Kinemage of the C-alpha trace (Angstrom):
@kinemage 1
@onewidth
@group {chain A} dominant
@subgroup {mainchain}
@vectorlist {calphas} color= white
{ca met a 1} P 38.813 -13.263 -20.445
{ca val a 2} L 42.558 -13.696 -20.338
{ca arg a 3} L 44.200 -16.922 -21.465
{ca ala a 4} L 47.743 -18.016 -20.706
{ca val a 5} L 49.962 -21.036 -21.187
{ca val a 6} L 52.063 -22.105 -18.222
{ca leu a 7} L 55.052 -24.344 -18.962
{ca val a 8} L 55.906 -26.520 -15.964
{ca lys a 9} L 59.183 -28.252 -15.098
{ca ser a 10} L 58.733 -31.235 -12.794
{ca pro a 11} L 60.265 -34.692 -12.508
{ca lys a 12} L 56.899 -36.085 -11.333
{ca arg a 13} L 55.241 -38.344 -13.907
{ca leu a 14} L 51.655 -37.311 -13.182
{ca ile a 15} L 52.221 -33.558 -13.005
{ca ala a 16} L 49.704 -32.836 -15.815
{ca ala a 17} L 46.950 -34.569 -13.833
{ca arg a 18} L 47.871 -32.575 -10.737
{ca leu a 19} L 47.729 -29.333 -12.719
{ca arg a 20} L 44.128 -30.077 -13.757
{ca lys a 21} L 43.088 -29.816 -10.104
{ca val a 22} L 43.876 -26.074 -10.071
{ca ala a 23} L 40.568 -24.268 -10.566
{ca ala a 24} L 41.631 -21.893 -13.370
{ca val a 25} L 43.371 -24.591 -15.446
{ca asp a 26} L 41.174 -25.453 -18.448
{ca tyr a 27} L 43.334 -28.390 -19.452
{ca ser a 28} L 46.881 -29.672 -19.211
{ca phe a 29} L 49.002 -32.303 -20.868
{ca pro a 30} L 52.529 -33.725 -20.690
{ca ile a 31} L 55.107 -32.589 -23.234
{ca ser a 32} L 58.661 -33.462 -24.172
{ca gly a 33} L 61.554 -31.054 -24.174
{ca gln a 34} L 62.814 -28.503 -21.694
{ca phe a 35} L 59.519 -28.537 -19.747
{ca asp a 36} L 57.392 -31.493 -18.695
{ca ala a 37} L 53.804 -30.225 -18.916
{ca ile a 38} L 51.623 -27.401 -20.187
{ca ala a 39} L 48.678 -25.897 -18.338
{ca val a 40} L 46.245 -23.730 -20.281
{ca val a 41} L 44.769 -21.167 -17.896
{ca gln a 42} L 41.734 -18.949 -18.373
{ca val a 43} L 40.910 -16.170 -15.893
{ca gly a 44} L 38.852 -13.000 -15.814
{ca ser a 45} L 41.723 -10.512 -15.618
{ca leu a 46} L 45.461 -10.300 -16.102
{ca ser a 47} L 46.024 -9.693 -12.398
{ca glu a 48} L 44.638 -13.179 -11.591
{ca ile a 49} L 47.439 -14.959 -13.488
{ca lys a 50} L 49.927 -14.488 -10.644
{ca gly a 51} L 47.569 -16.190 -8.182
{ca val a 52} L 47.180 -19.178 -10.482
{ca thr a 53} L 50.916 -19.552 -10.983
{ca ser a 54} L 51.392 -19.315 -7.206
{ca glu a 55} L 48.938 -22.219 -6.801
{ca ile a 56} L 50.852 -24.209 -9.422
{ca his a 57} L 54.126 -23.594 -7.565
{ca lys a 58} L 52.564 -25.088 -4.411
{ca ile a 59} L 52.090 -28.446 -6.170
{ca arg a 60} L 54.637 -30.927 -4.894
{ca gly a 61} L 57.374 -31.521 -7.436
{ca val a 62} L 57.027 -28.300 -9.444
{ca glu a 63} L 60.537 -26.953 -9.930
{ca arg a 64} L 59.829 -23.915 -12.096
{ca thr a 65} L 57.330 -22.417 -14.494
{ca glu a 66} L 57.254 -20.038 -17.414
{ca thr a 67} L 54.051 -18.191 -18.257
{ca met a 68} L 53.037 -16.810 -21.629
{ca val a 69} L 49.908 -14.659 -21.858
{ca glu a 70} L 47.850 -14.627 -25.053
{ca val a 71} L 47.984 -11.263 -26.836
{ca gln a 72} L 44.785 -10.166 -28.509
């Protein structure tokens, strides 16, 4: 399994709830600072991360993301 954290920039208030609707997102929550929410993603392989971030970018209001993959 591969786990990653996706930082999401969005002016939408309920962006964390919208992120939870993406199948590979284990959980998400709002944060303060440069980004507005975090999505914790778990997939079977590293190559699947791009597909998940593409789905996140399709959510209305998402301006940008930054993805950090867990190193084991």
